[in-house]
N, CA, C and O atoms as a MOPAC input file, in Angstrom:
PM7 MOZYME 1SCF
protein

 N     39.31400 1     8.07000 1    36.17200 1
 C     39.39700 1     6.66100 1    36.52900 1
 C     38.81100 1     5.81600 1    35.40100 1
 O     37.71200 1     6.09700 1    34.92300 1
 N     39.53200 1     4.79000 1    34.97700 1
 C     39.06400 1     3.97000 1    33.86100 1
 C     37.92200 1     3.05100 1    34.29200 1
 O     37.76400 1     2.72300 1    35.46800 1
 N     37.13500 1     2.65100 1    33.29600 1
 C     35.97200 1     1.80100 1    33.55400 1
 C     35.81100 1     0.82600 1    32.39900 1
 O     35.88500 1     1.21900 1    31.23400 1
 N     35.59100 1    -0.44300 1    32.72000 1
 C     35.44400 1    -1.47700 1    31.70600 1
 C     33.97600 1    -1.83800 1    31.52500 1
 O     33.21900 1    -1.93200 1    32.49000 1
 N     33.58600 1    -2.04200 1    30.25300 1
 C     32.23100 1    -2.48700 1    29.95400 1
 C     32.29100 1    -3.81800 1    29.21400 1
 O     33.27800 1    -4.14300 1    28.55400 1
 N     31.22200 1    -4.56800 1    29.34200 1
 C     31.05200 1    -5.85200 1    28.66300 1
 C     30.19100 1    -5.63000 1    27.43000 1
 O     29.20200 1    -4.89900 1    27.48400 1
 N     30.56100 1    -6.25600 1    26.32400 1
 C     29.77400 1    -6.17300 1    25.08900 1
 C     29.50300 1    -7.60100 1    24.62900 1
 O     30.42900 1    -8.33600 1    24.28600 1
 N     28.24100 1    -7.98600 1    24.62200 1
 C     27.87100 1    -9.35100 1    24.26400 1
 C     27.02500 1    -9.43000 1    23.01200 1
 O     26.51900 1    -8.42200 1    22.51900 1
 N     26.87900 1   -10.63700 1    22.50900 1
 C     26.11600 1   -10.95400 1    21.30400 1
 C     26.70700 1   -10.27600 1    20.06500 1
 O     25.98400 1    -9.84500 1    19.16700 1
 N     28.03000 1   -10.19600 1    20.04400 1
 C     28.71800 1    -9.60400 1    18.89500 1
 C     28.69300 1   -10.54100 1    17.69400 1
 O     28.68300 1   -11.76200 1    17.84400 1
 N     28.68300 1    -9.95600 1    16.51300 1
 C     28.86100 1   -10.71400 1    15.28700 1
 C     30.23500 1   -11.38500 1    15.36700 1
 O     31.19600 1   -10.76300 1    15.82000 1
 N     30.34000 1   -12.62300 1    14.94000 1
 C     31.58200 1   -13.38200 1    15.07700 1
 C     32.71600 1   -12.86800 1    14.18600 1
 O     33.85800 1   -13.30700 1    14.32500 1
 N     32.41100 1   -11.94900 1    13.28000 1
 C     33.43700 1   -11.37200 1    12.40500 1
 C     34.09400 1   -10.14000 1    13.03100 1
 O     35.13400 1    -9.69000 1    12.54800 1
 N     33.51200 1    -9.59200 1    14.08700 1
 C     34.05500 1    -8.38100 1    14.72200 1
 C     35.31900 1    -8.72000 1    15.49800 1
 O     35.36700 1    -9.69800 1    16.24300 1
 N     36.34800 1    -7.88600 1    15.30600 1
 C     37.62700 1    -8.04300 1    16.01300 1
 C     37.91000 1    -6.77000 1    16.81100 1
 O     37.11000 1    -5.83500 1    16.80000 1
 N     39.04200 1    -6.73900 1    17.49700 1
 C     39.39800 1    -5.65000 1    18.40600 1
 C     39.25100 1    -4.25900 1    17.79300 1
 O     38.64100 1    -3.37600 1    18.39700 1
 N     39.80200 1    -4.06400 1    16.61000 1
 C     39.78000 1    -2.73400 1    15.98400 1
 C     38.35700 1    -2.25700 1    15.69900 1
 O     38.03400 1    -1.09000 1    15.92300 1
 N     37.51700 1    -3.15000 1    15.21100 1
 C     36.13000 1    -2.80500 1    14.91700 1
 C     35.36800 1    -2.49100 1    16.21200 1
 O     34.55000 1    -1.57100 1    16.24900 1
 N     35.64000 1    -3.25400 1    17.26000 1
 C     35.00000 1    -3.00600 1    18.55600 1
 C     35.39100 1    -1.62600 1    19.06800 1
 O     34.54200 1    -0.87200 1    19.54300 1
 N     36.66200 1    -1.30100 1    18.97100 1
 C     37.14200 1     0.01400 1    19.39300 1
 C     36.47900 1     1.11800 1    18.57300 1
 O     36.07500 1     2.14600 1    19.11800 1
 N     36.37200 1     0.90500 1    17.28100 1
 C     35.73300 1     1.87400 1    16.38600 1
 C     34.26400 1     2.09600 1    16.76300 1
 O     33.78700 1     3.23100 1    16.75000 1
 N     33.55100 1     1.02300 1    17.09700 1
 C     32.12900 1     1.11800 1    17.46700 1
 C     31.90200 1     2.01100 1    18.68800 1
 O     30.88800 1     2.70300 1    18.77400 1
 N     32.84300 1     1.99300 1    19.62700 1
 C     32.65400 1     2.71000 1    20.88600 1
 C     33.46800 1     3.99300 1    21.00600 1
 O     33.34500 1     4.70200 1    22.00500 1
 N     34.28700 1     4.30400 1    20.02400 1
 C     35.17700 1     5.46500 1    20.11500 1
 C     34.44000 1     6.80100 1    20.16700 1
 O     34.98500 1     7.78300 1    20.67100 1
 N     33.22700 1     6.85500 1    19.66000 1
 C     32.47000 1     8.10900 1    19.68900 1
 C     32.08700 1     8.54100 1    21.10700 1
 O     31.70100 1     9.69000 1    21.32400 1
 N     32.19400 1     7.62400 1    22.06700 1
 C     31.78100 1     7.93600 1    23.44000 1
 C     32.91800 1     8.45900 1    24.31600 1
 O     32.67700 1     8.95900 1    25.41500 1
 N     34.14600 1     8.34600 1    23.83600 1
 C     35.27200 1     8.85600 1    24.61500 1
 C     36.54800 1     8.08800 1    24.33200 1
 O     36.59100 1     7.21300 1    23.46700 1
 N     37.58400 1     8.43200 1    25.08000 1
 C     38.88600 1     7.79800 1    24.89300 1
 C     38.87000 1     6.35900 1    25.38500 1
 O     38.46800 1     6.07100 1    26.51200 1
 N     39.31500 1     5.46900 1    24.51800 1
 C     39.34100 1     4.04400 1    24.84000 1
 C     40.77400 1     3.61800 1    25.10200 1
 O     41.66000 1     3.84300 1    24.27800 1
 N     40.99200 1     3.01000 1    26.24100 1
 C     42.31100 1     2.48900 1    26.58300 1
 C     42.56000 1     1.14300 1    25.90700 1
 O     43.67200 1     0.84700 1    25.46800 1
 N     41.49500 1     0.33100 1    25.83300 1
 C     41.65500 1    -1.02500 1    25.31100 1
 C     40.30800 1    -1.56900 1    24.85200 1
 O     39.27500 1    -1.28400 1    25.45700 1
 N     40.32900 1    -2.35000 1    23.78100 1
 C     39.13300 1    -3.04200 1    23.30100 1
 C     39.56200 1    -4.45000 1    22.90200 1
 O     40.45200 1    -4.62500 1    22.06900 1
 N     38.92700 1    -5.44500 1    23.49900 1
 C     39.30800 1    -6.84400 1    23.25000 1
 C     38.09000 1    -7.70100 1    22.95700 1
 O     37.14600 1    -7.74500 1    23.74600 1
 N     38.11600 1    -8.38200 1    21.81600 1
 C     37.12800 1    -9.40600 1    21.51900 1
 C     37.73900 1   -10.70700 1    22.01200 1
 O     38.89700 1   -11.00100 1    21.71300 1
 N     36.97800 1   -11.48300 1    22.75700 1
 C     37.47000 1   -12.73200 1    23.32200 1
 C     37.41400 1   -13.82400 1    22.25800 1
 O     36.38800 1   -14.04700 1    21.61600 1
 N     38.55500 1   -14.49900 1    22.09500 1
 C     38.67800 1   -15.55500 1    21.08300 1
 C     38.68600 1   -16.92400 1    21.74100 1
 O     39.06100 1   -17.07000 1    22.90500 1
 N     38.27000 1   -17.91700 1    20.98100 1
 C     38.27600 1   -19.29600 1    21.43800 1
 C     39.71300 1   -19.70700 1    21.75900 1
 O     40.61500 1   -19.48200 1    20.95200 1
 N     39.93300 1   -20.30600 1    22.92500 1
 C     41.29700 1   -20.65100 1    23.32500 1
 C     41.89400 1   -21.75800 1    22.46200 1
 O     43.11600 1   -21.87100 1    22.36600 1
 N     41.05000 1   -22.57600 1    21.83300 1
 C     41.54800 1   -23.65900 1    20.98100 1
 C     41.70600 1   -23.24400 1    19.52400 1
 O     42.46700 1   -23.86100 1    18.77800 1
 N     40.99900 1   -22.21200 1    19.12300 1
 C     41.07700 1   -21.72600 1    17.74400 1
 C     41.04200 1   -20.20700 1    17.77200 1
 O     39.96700 1   -19.60700 1    17.75900 1
 N     42.20200 1   -19.59300 1    17.80900 1
 C     42.33500 1   -18.13500 1    17.96500 1
 C     41.73200 1   -17.34400 1    16.80200 1
 O     41.69200 1   -16.11500 1    16.84800 1
 N     41.26800 1   -18.03000 1    15.77300 1
 C     40.61400 1   -17.32800 1    14.66000 1
 C     39.12200 1   -17.15200 1    14.89900 1
 O     38.47100 1   -16.39100 1    14.18400 1
 N     38.56400 1   -17.84900 1    15.90200 1
 C     37.11900 1   -17.82100 1    16.15500 1
 C     36.78700 1   -16.95300 1    17.36500 1
 O     37.32300 1   -17.15000 1    18.45500 1
 N     35.90000 1   -15.99800 1    17.15300 1
 C     35.41000 1   -15.14800 1    18.24100 1
 C     34.42100 1   -15.93700 1    19.09000 1
 O     33.72600 1   -16.82200 1    18.59300 1
 N     34.36700 1   -15.60200 1    20.38500 1
 C     33.36700 1   -16.20800 1    21.26200 1
 C     32.09100 1   -15.35700 1    21.30300 1
 O     31.13000 1   -15.70700 1    21.98800 1
 N     32.08600 1   -14.23800 1    20.56700 1
 C     30.88300 1   -13.41700 1    20.46600 1
 C     30.72000 1   -12.37800 1    21.56200 1
 O     29.63900 1   -11.81100 1    21.72100 1
 N     31.77500 1   -12.12200 1    22.31700 1
 C     31.71000 1   -11.05700 1    23.31900 1
 C     33.08800 1   -10.44700 1    23.50900 1
 O     34.10100 1   -11.00000 1    23.08000 1
 N     33.09800 1    -9.29000 1    24.16400 1
 C     34.36800 1    -8.61000 1    24.39400 1
 C     34.23700 1    -7.56800 1    25.48300 1
 O     33.19600 1    -7.44000 1    26.12700 1
 N     35.32100 1    -6.82400 1    25.67700 1
 C     35.37800 1    -5.80200 1    26.71100 1
 C     36.01200 1    -4.53600 1    26.14900 1
 O     36.94500 1    -4.58800 1    25.34800 1
 N     35.48500 1    -3.40800 1    26.58600 1
 C     36.02500 1    -2.10400 1    26.19600 1
 C     36.34000 1    -1.35000 1    27.48000 1
 O     35.50100 1    -1.25400 1    28.37500 1
 N     37.56000 1    -0.81300 1    27.56400 1
 C     37.95900 1    -0.03600 1    28.73400 1
 C     38.06400 1     1.42800 1    28.35000 1
 O     38.87100 1     1.80200 1    27.49800 1
 N     37.24400 1     2.25300 1    28.98400 1
 C     37.24700 1     3.69300 1    28.75500 1
 C     38.14800 1     4.37400 1    29.77900 1
 O     38.27500 1     3.91400 1    30.91400 1
 N     38.76900 1     5.47100 1    29.36800 1
 C     39.60600 1     6.24800 1    30.28600 1
 C     38.76400 1     6.91300 1    31.36700 1
 O     39.23000 1     7.10700 1    32.49000 1
 N     37.52300 1     7.26300 1    31.03000 1
 C     36.64400 1     7.98800 1    31.95000 1
 C     35.37600 1     7.17100 1    32.21500 1
 O     34.73700 1     6.69500 1    31.27600 1
 N     35.01900 1     7.01100 1    33.46500 1
 C     33.84800 1     6.23100 1    33.85400 1
 C     32.55400 1     6.81100 1    33.29400 1
 O     31.63400 1     6.06000 1    32.96900 1
 N     32.46900 1     8.13000 1    33.17700 1
 C     31.25600 1     8.75500 1    32.63600 1
 C     31.06300 1     8.40400 1    31.15800 1
 O     29.93400 1     8.21900 1    30.70400 1
 N     32.16000 1     8.31200 1    30.41400 1
 C     32.07500 1     7.90900 1    29.00100 1
 C     31.57300 1     6.47200 1    28.89600 1
 O     30.76900 1     6.15300 1    28.02000 1
 N     32.04400 1     5.61600 1    29.78200 1
 C     31.60300 1     4.21700 1    29.79500 1
 C     30.11200 1     4.13100 1    30.08500 1
 O     29.39000 1     3.36200 1    29.45000 1
 N     29.65700 1     4.92500 1    31.05000 1
 C     28.24200 1     4.93600 1    31.42600 1
 C     27.37300 1     5.37700 1    30.23800 1
 O     26.31100 1     4.80600 1    29.99100 1
 N     27.83300 1     6.38700 1    29.51900 1
 C     27.11000 1     6.88000 1    28.34900 1
 C     27.06400 1     5.81200 1    27.25000 1
 O     26.03400 1     5.62400 1    26.60300 1
 N     28.17300 1     5.12500 1    27.04700 1
 C     28.22400 1     4.06100 1    26.03800 1
 C     27.24300 1     2.94100 1    26.37200 1
 O     26.57000 1     2.41800 1    25.48400 1
 N     27.16100 1     2.57500 1    27.64300 1
 C     26.23100 1     1.52500 1    28.06300 1
 C     24.79800 1     1.94700 1    27.76500 1
 O     24.03000 1     1.17500 1    27.19100 1
 N     24.43500 1     3.16100 1    28.15000 1
 C     23.04200 1     3.60300 1    27.96900 1
 C     22.66900 1     3.76200 1    26.49600 1
 O     21.51600 1     3.53400 1    26.12900 1
 N     23.60900 1     4.14400 1    25.65900 1
 C     23.28600 1     4.37300 1    24.24800 1
 C     23.47200 1     3.15000 1    23.35400 1
 O     22.83200 1     3.05200 1    22.30800 1
 N     24.33500 1     2.21900 1    23.74900 1
 C     24.62100 1     1.08100 1    22.86700 1
 C     23.89400 1    -0.20900 1    23.25700 1
 O     23.74300 1    -1.09800 1    22.41900 1
 N     23.44100 1    -0.33000 1    24.50600 1
 C     22.74500 1    -1.54700 1    24.91100 1
 C     21.46900 1    -1.71500 1    24.09300 1
 O     20.62000 1    -0.82400 1    24.06700 1
 N     21.33700 1    -2.85700 1    23.42800 1
 C     20.16100 1    -3.13600 1    22.61200 1
 C     20.26800 1    -2.64700 1    21.18000 1
 O     19.36900 1    -2.89500 1    20.37600 1
 N     21.34500 1    -1.96100 1    20.84700 1
 C     21.53700 1    -1.45000 1    19.48700 1
 C     21.89500 1    -2.59800 1    18.54700 1
 O     22.58200 1    -3.54200 1    18.93800 1
 N     21.42100 1    -2.50700 1    17.30100 1
 C     21.73100 1    -3.52600 1    16.31200 1
 C     23.06500 1    -3.21000 1    15.64200 1
 O     23.27600 1    -2.11100 1    15.13000 1
 N     23.96000 1    -4.19700 1    15.65800 1
 C     25.26600 1    -4.07300 1    15.01500 1
 C     25.47900 1    -5.31900 1    14.16100 1
 O     25.48800 1    -6.43900 1    14.67200 1
 N     25.64700 1    -5.11600 1    12.87200 1
 C     25.82800 1    -6.23000 1    11.91500 1
 C     24.70700 1    -7.27100 1    12.02800 1
 O     24.95000 1    -8.47500 1    11.95200 1
 N     23.49000 1    -6.78600 1    12.20900 1
 C     22.32700 1    -7.67100 1    12.25400 1
 C     22.07900 1    -8.35300 1    13.59300 1
 O     21.20000 1    -9.20800 1    13.70000 1
 N     22.84700 1    -7.98400 1    14.61300 1
 C     22.66500 1    -8.59700 1    15.93900 1
 C     22.44700 1    -7.51100 1    16.97900 1
 O     23.11900 1    -6.48000 1    16.96700 1
 N     21.50000 1    -7.75400 1    17.87800 1
 C     21.22500 1    -6.81200 1    18.95900 1
 C     22.23900 1    -7.06200 1    20.08100 1
 O     22.19600 1    -8.09300 1    20.75100 1
 N     23.14100 1    -6.11400 1    20.27200 1
 C     24.20500 1    -6.32100 1    21.25400 1
 C     23.74700 1    -5.99400 1    22.67200 1
 O     22.83500 1    -5.19400 1    22.88300 1
 N     24.39100 1    -6.62300 1    23.61700 1
 C     24.17400 1    -6.37700 1    25.04100 1
 C     25.38500 1    -5.62600 1    25.55000 1
 O     26.52000 1    -6.06400 1    25.36000 1
 N     25.14800 1    -4.49600 1    26.19700 1
 C     26.24900 1    -3.70000 1    26.73200 1
 C     25.91800 1    -3.35400 1    28.17900 1
 O     24.86800 1    -2.77800 1    28.46300 1
 N     26.81400 1    -3.70800 1    29.08700 1
 C     26.63300 1    -3.33300 1    30.48300 1
 C     27.98600 1    -3.25100 1    31.18300 1
 O     29.02600 1    -3.59000 1    30.61900 1
 N     27.93500 1    -2.79700 1    32.41000 1
 C     29.14800 1    -2.65400 1    33.20200 1
 C     29.78400 1    -4.02800 1    33.42000 1
 O     29.10800 1    -4.98800 1    33.79100 1
 N     31.08500 1    -4.10300 1    33.18500 1
 C     31.78900 1    -5.37200 1    33.39000 1
 C     31.88500 1    -5.67300 1    34.87700 1
 O     32.05900 1    -4.76900 1    35.69400 1
 N     31.77000 1    -6.94200 1    35.21900 1
 C     31.88400 1    -7.38300 1    36.60500 1
 C     33.12300 1    -8.24100 1    36.73700 1
 O     33.57700 1    -8.84700 1    35.76600 1
 N     33.66400 1    -8.29000 1    37.93100 1
 C     34.82500 1    -9.14900 1    38.18500 1
 C     34.42800 1   -10.60100 1    37.95500 1
 O     33.33900 1   -11.02700 1    38.34000 1
 N     35.30700 1   -11.34000 1    37.33400 1
 C     35.04900 1   -12.75500 1    37.09500 1
 C     35.09200 1   -13.50200 1    38.42100 1
 O     36.02100 1   -13.33700 1    39.21100 1
 N     34.07400 1   -14.32400 1    38.65300 1
 C     34.02300 1   -15.11700 1    39.87800 1
 C     35.03900 1   -16.23400 1    39.79100 1
 O     35.15500 1   -16.90900 1    38.76800 1
 N     35.76900 1   -16.42200 1    40.86700 1
 C     36.70500 1   -17.54000 1    40.93700 1
 C     35.93200 1   -18.78800 1    41.33900 1
 O     35.32900 1   -18.84000 1    42.41100 1
 N     35.95800 1   -19.77500 1    40.48200 1
 C     35.29800 1   -21.03800 1    40.79700 1
 C     36.35700 1   -22.01900 1    41.26500 1
 O     37.47100 1   -22.02600 1    40.74000 1
 N     36.02700 1   -22.84100 1    42.23600 1
 C     37.01500 1   -23.83000 1    42.68100 1
 C     37.32400 1   -24.80400 1    41.54900 1
 O     36.43400 1   -25.21300 1    40.80300 1
 N     38.57700 1   -25.15900 1    41.43500 1
 C     38.97800 1   -26.10700 1    40.40200 1
 C     38.44800 1   -27.48400 1    40.74500 1
 O     38.48300 1   -27.90500 1    41.90200 1
 N     37.96100 1   -28.17800 1    39.74200 1
 C     37.47200 1   -29.53400 1    39.94700 1
 C     38.61900 1   -30.50600 1    39.78100 1
 O     39.46200 1   -30.35400 1    38.89700 1
 N     38.63700 1   -31.48600 1    40.62500 1
 C     39.67300 1   -32.50900 1    40.54600 1
 C     39.02400 1   -33.83400 1    40.18400 1
 O     37.98200 1   -34.20400 1    40.72600 1
 N     39.64800 1   -34.53100 1    39.27100 1
 C     39.12600 1   -35.83600 1    38.87100 1
 C     40.03000 1   -36.96800 1    39.34600 1
 O     39.84300 1   -38.12300 1    38.96400 1
 N     40.98900 1   -36.63700 1    40.16300 1
 C     41.92900 1   -37.61800 1    40.67900 1
 C     41.36000 1   -38.27300 1    41.92700 1
 O     40.86100 1   -37.58300 1    42.81600 1
 N     41.42900 1   -39.58600 1    42.00300 1
 C     40.93200 1   -40.27600 1    43.19900 1
 C     41.82900 1   -40.02000 1    44.39900 1
 O     41.42100 1   -40.24700 1    45.53700 1
 N     43.05900 1   -39.54400 1    44.15400 1
 C     43.96400 1   -39.24800 1    45.27200 1
 C     43.50600 1   -38.00900 1    46.03500 1
 O     43.72400 1   -37.90000 1    47.24100 1
 N     42.87100 1   -37.07900 1    45.32700 1
 C     42.39400 1   -35.85700 1    45.96600 1
 C     41.05400 1   -36.05400 1    46.66300 1
 O     40.70100 1   -35.29600 1    47.56700 1
 N     40.32300 1   -37.05500 1    46.24900 1
 C     38.99300 1   -37.28000 1    46.79800 1
 C     38.79200 1   -38.79100 1    46.96900 1
 O     38.02100 1   -39.39600 1    46.22300 1
 N     39.46500 1   -39.39700 1    47.92800 1
 C     39.37800 1   -40.85500 1    48.06600 1
 C     37.98700 1   -41.30000 1    48.49600 1
 O     37.25400 1   -40.56500 1    49.15800 1
 N     37.65000 1   -42.50900 1    48.10700 1
 C     36.37400 1   -43.08900 1    48.51700 1
 C     36.42200 1   -43.41500 1    49.99700 1
 O     37.47000 1   -43.81200 1    50.50600 1
 N     35.32000 1   -43.25700 1    50.69200 1
 C     35.29200 1   -43.67100 1    52.09800 1
 C     35.50600 1   -45.17900 1    52.18700 1
 O     35.11300 1   -45.92100 1    51.28600 1
 N     36.12000 1   -45.62300 1    53.25800 1
 C     36.42200 1   -47.05300 1    53.42600 1
 C     35.16000 1   -47.91500 1    53.44300 1
 O     35.19800 1   -49.06700 1    53.01100 1
 N     34.03100 1   -47.36900 1    53.94200 1
 C     32.78600 1   -48.13600 1    53.98800 1
 C     32.33400 1   -48.55800 1    52.59500 1
 O     31.72300 1   -49.61400 1    52.43300 1
 N     32.62700 1   -47.75100 1    51.60500 1
 C     32.20300 1   -48.05200 1    50.24600 1
 C     33.14500 1   -49.02800 1    49.55000 1
 O     32.87800 1   -49.44900 1    48.42400 1
 N     34.23000 1   -49.38800 1    50.19900 1
 C     35.21000 1   -50.23700 1    49.54600 1
 C     35.16100 1   -51.67400 1    50.06900 1
 O     36.04800 1   -52.46800 1    49.75500 1
 N     34.14100 1   -52.02400 1    50.86100 1
 C     34.06600 1   -53.37000 1    51.44200 1
 C     34.10400 1   -54.44700 1    50.38500 1
 O     34.68100 1   -55.50900 1    50.61500 1
 N     33.52200 1   -54.21100 1    49.26000 1
 C     33.42500 1   -55.23200 1    48.21300 1
 C     34.77800 1   -55.61900 1    47.64600 1
 O     34.90300 1   -56.68100 1    47.03700 1
 N     35.79000 1   -54.79000 1    47.82900 1
 C     37.10100 1   -55.12300 1    47.28300 1
 C     37.85000 1   -56.12900 1    48.15100 1
 O     38.77900 1   -56.78200 1    47.67600 1
 N     37.45900 1   -56.26100 1    49.41400 1
 C     38.18200 1   -57.14800 1    50.32000 1
 C     37.33900 1   -58.32800 1    50.80700 1
 O     37.86000 1   -59.24100 1    51.44700 1
 N     36.07500 1   -58.31100 1    50.51400 1
 C     35.17700 1   -59.35500 1    50.99400 1
 C     35.42300 1   -60.66100 1    50.22500 1
 O     35.59200 1   -60.66500 1    49.00600 1
 N     35.43800 1   -61.75200 1    50.97100 1
 C     35.61400 1   -63.05100 1    50.33100 1
 C     34.27100 1   -63.57100 1    49.86000 1
 O     33.24800 1   -63.39100 1    50.52200 1
 N     34.29100 1   -64.22100 1    48.70300 1
 C     33.06500 1   -64.78600 1    48.17300 1
 C     33.14100 1   -66.30800 1    48.29100 1
 O     34.15600 1   -66.91700 1    47.95400 1
 N     32.07300 1   -66.90200 1    48.76500 1
 C     32.02400 1   -68.35900 1    48.93400 1
 C     31.25500 1   -68.99000 1    47.81600 1
 O     31.10400 1   -70.21200 1    47.78300 1

């Protein structure tokens, strides 16, 4: 069963292939992805994910690589967690109208 790990505090020059190379000694890797800035695909966000074919290999990688220095940075390695779904924020007044009590000033006559 495959298992995904999170790798944080990566050097911004590290890309997918280098990430895969760093963790390949622990077992077969299905996928290694460094997360890139959505507005500038050339810039790393400094973290990524590695998916191992075997959960035991992933566990070993976490225990041996967490806190290890890579390219002058101490990386954080732990079990990946499902991303929490956050409710989308709406900035439209149609979705969140003001209560009528707060709108008295728009209809009040001034003498």
